[in-house]
N, C-alpha and C positions, 0 to 999 in steps of 0.2 A: 686620494686619487685625482690625480689632475687631468685635464681633456689630451695630454699629451699621453698617458696612459691606458687611456679610455681607445685612442686610436690605436694603440700597440696590441690591446688585447681584444681589438675587432675580430671577428672571425672572417678569412677571406674565402676559404674554402668552401665551395658550396656543397652539402652532403646529399648523396643519391637519393635517398628517403627522406623526406620531409617529415618533421615532428607531427604536422596537422595541415592539410590542405582542404580548401574550399572550390568545390566545382559547381559554377551557376547557382550559387546560392543565394535564394529569395526569400524574403518574409514580408507579407502584405497582412495589413489590419482592416478588420472592416469597421466604419465609423457610419454614424447614423443610425437610424432605423426604417423598417418599410419601405415605401417608395423612393424614400431620401438615401438608401443605403451607398455609400461609397465604399471604394478601397483605397488604403494608403499605403502606398509601394515606398516602405522605408529600405529594403534593400532589394535590389533589381539584378541578377545575373553577375553575381560578384564573385570573381575566381583570384585564388592566390595561393601560396604558401608558407610557411616557417618552418626552416630548417634547425638543425640542433645547434645549440650555442649562437642564437643570431637574435640579435634585437630588431622587430620591424616596428617602425612608427606607423601610423593608421593618423591621419590629420585631416581636418577639413571643419567648418563652420557647425555652431549650434544646428541640432536638426538634422542632420548630413546623411544619418544612419550609423556611426560608428559604435555608439553605446549598443545598438541592437546587434551589431556583429560580435561584439563581446559576449552579449548574453544567449547568442544561438550561437554560440562555440562553447558558452559554459553549459548549455544543455536547458536554461532559463526558459528559451523559446522552441520550438519546434519550426523547421523551415517548411514554407509554404512549398518551395520547388528547391531542386537541386540536392547537393549533398557533404557531408564535412566527413571528410576521412582522418582519421588517428591514427598514425604508424601503419599507414595502408590500409586500415579496417573502416568500413563504413560505420560511421556514427549512428545510423539507423536499425543497426543490428544489434545493438547493446541493448538487449532485450532484459537480461535478468539483473535483480538487484545488484548481484555481486560484479558485473561489469559495469553499469553505471557508478558504482560506488568506486571503483578502481579508477575508473576515466576522471571523475571529479576529483579525486585523489592528484592524478597525474596534471590536471588542467584547473588549478584554482583560479580565484578572481581576488585582486586587491582592488578596495571602492576608492570612489573620490572621496567621499567624506568620511574624514579621521573622527569627526565626532558623532557619527552617527551609528559606523560601522561597529562599533565595540558597545556590550552592553554595559551601561553604567551600573546595574545591581552586581556583578562579578567582579573579581581581581584582572587584570590582564591574562594571569597565566590560564584563566578559564576555556576560554577558546583554544587557547594551542593545546593545553593538555586532554581536551575534547577531541580536538582534531587526531590526535595523537593515536587515542583509544579507538576512532572509528576507523582510520584508516590504516594503522600500523597497530594491530592488535597481538601481535608477536610482544610487544614491551610489556613488561611488569611497570607497577606506579613508581618504582625508585629508577627504573630505565625513561619512563615518561618525564619524570621531574629532570633528569638529566638532560635528554633529548632538548625540552623546553627551556631550558637554561643554554645548552649549546646554542639553539636558535636565535634566541633573545641575545646575546653574544655576538653573534654572526652579521644581524643587523644592526649591529654599533651601539649596543644599548649595555652600561657596565654601569655599577656590577649587576650581574644578572637577577641574584637570588634576592636583591633589593628590588629591582623593577618587579619582578612577577607577581610580588606580593602587594602593586599599588593598582589603586582604581584608576579608570581611565580619566577621570577629572582632576588628577594627582600628576597627567603626565600633559607636557604641549605637544600642539598639533603635530610637529614633526616627528615627533616619538609615540605617538599614537598613531602615525602612518607607518613607522616602523614595525609597533608590533603588527599590522596589516602582513607586512610582509614576512613576519616571522610565523603567524598562522599558515601563510602559505607554502613556508616552508618546511613545516612541520610537516607535511603531505609527503615529501620527498617528490618535489614536481618536475616534469618535465617542459611545460608550457605555464609562464604566469600571465595572466591576464589584466593588465596594470590599465582600469580606465580613469584616465586623468588624475594619477596617484597626487599629483605637487599641486593641480591648479587652483584649490583651496589654503595653500600653505604660503608666507609670507616668502617673498620672492627672495631673501637672505639666506632661507633654509631649502630651497627646493635644490639647488645644486648638490646639495648632500644627497638627497634621494635619488636624482641621476646616477650620480657616483655608485652609490650603494647598488644599483639594478646593473649596473655594469662589474661591479664586485662579485655579484652572484653571479652573474652568467660565467665568469672566471671559475669562480672558487667551488660553485656548487653544479655547474654545468647545465644550466637552465636556459631556455629561450624566453625571450618575452615576447608578447604584443604590446607596445607600448599607444595607447590612445591619447590624443592630444590635440589642442588646438593653437598650440604653442610652436610655429616654426623653429624658433630658436633653439628649444632644448629637443626637438626631434633632430636637430643637424647636431647637435651635442654629444646626443647619446645611441643614435640610430644606426645601422646598418644599410637598411633599405627604408626607402619611404614609400607611403602609397596615399594618395591626394584622394580623399572622397567628397562628391558634392551630390547632393539631391537623390542618396540611394546607389549612384554609380561609383567604381573607383575611375576616376579620370586620366591619372598621372600614375605611374608608378617604376622604379629603379631605384640605383644605389641613391642614397641621399644625397652626397657629394654633387652628382651628375643631377639629379633631381633638381636642386636647389640654384646648382651653378648655370645651369642650361634648360630650364624649365619649356615643356614644348606645348603644355596646354595654358589657355590664357587665364583660367582660375588658379591655376598654381603663380601665374604670374600676379593676380590681384591678393592672393593671401602674403605674397613678399614684398608686394608694394604696402600691403596693411602692419607690416613690421615695423614698429617705434624707430625713427633713424634723429638722434638727438640734432642734427646738423641739418635737417628738413626744416622750413620755413612751418609755422604752425598752421598757415591756410592751404597747406598742399594738399590737395585731394587724389585721389586714385582716378587716373583718366579711364574712363568706360565701367565704372561701376554705377551703372545708373540701370533703370528699368523694374521689372517685377521681382519677386524673390523665386525661389525655385517652385513648381508644381509638383507636387507627389500626391496629391489625390486624382485617381483616375487620369494621369497623366497621358499626353496626345505622343506620337512618334516623334524623334527629333531631339536635338541635344537642348538637355534640360536648361544647361548654362546659358541659351542662345537671348534671353531676354535682356541680360545683363553683358554679353560679349561685345567689343568694340569690333570683332573681327568675323561675325555672324553673317554668311552667304545664303543663298536662298535653300540650298542642299541640309543646312542646320535644321530648318523649319519642318522638313518633312523626313529626313533619314536619320535613327538613333548612330551615332556614330560607335563604332566596336573597336576594343582597342589593338591598336599595332605598334609593332616594332618600329622606333626611330633613333635608336643607337645600340650599344653594346648593352644588353640586359635593361634598356629603357623604354616603357611603352608608355602611350598616350591615347586616349579615345576622341580625337577631335580631326574634323574634317579638313582644316585647314593648316594643320602643322607641319613642320617641315623637317625631314630625317637630320641627321648629322651630314655634313658634308663627306662624301665619300661612302657612306654606309648604305650597303644593299641586304635586303633581308634575305 
């Protein structure tokens, strides 16, 4: 699949009911002991939704809270505050094992490291067959074998019969990551949480995994939350882009709109960090000075203010809230300007 195919496959009509929605989602962690105990604000008051057959990219530097959001959606962490709604139902109401198992089958996760996400003691079919037995108990053993072969072929690994009986060490990193997607597909999911699935792979094979995500969206009807620090891959595959910094989503909107017309200074900084072979080697990023983000007991104000070349006095005392600055384009910045002629 080429980049043109991906553009044509993107879903343009926003569905009325999202697959998943986060409202004021918050997660804090206690650090230290006794009188030195503090609170790390990993995610603060985050709001977003993901529609049917939609690929949404969540981008930001390491430590911004991206993976914490994925683990909140996967049910690994419980929110400190706010709520997650799955197909309109609050996740906090999933009390029974049946409800929790059904949710985890509908919203599986593909991990960053293909070398440690598979058990080296078992053949690669083991995890897929186990998922099928757990999440699709109506299948007989022969049906599970048949479905395992189907999902392996769906992710581009052939012949499936040969691949199924290999051990993880017999596969390349790209093949192992495709097995990770096959395990997720075995659940018959509605949404796949892909936590930096290509970051540990060679550049030459990353494009194949991105094309796979776009193809699975089309053929299997699945949505994706694609977590990445790579703006170029987000531009290539995502319908919408959310930029995260120090626990806050600071900008969001259609991917092309956010990247072509960034509103938040941090988005500008990320775009400036994308390597440009035409730029001089000594060229730096203007304004990228100051301290790293403060997320342990942070004070009010914009968390990017210490690195922002546009910061004003208001940025130090008032935390900016997201506001619409263009068509479906939001940014949490006191100094960001709306598009010409745009009115909320």
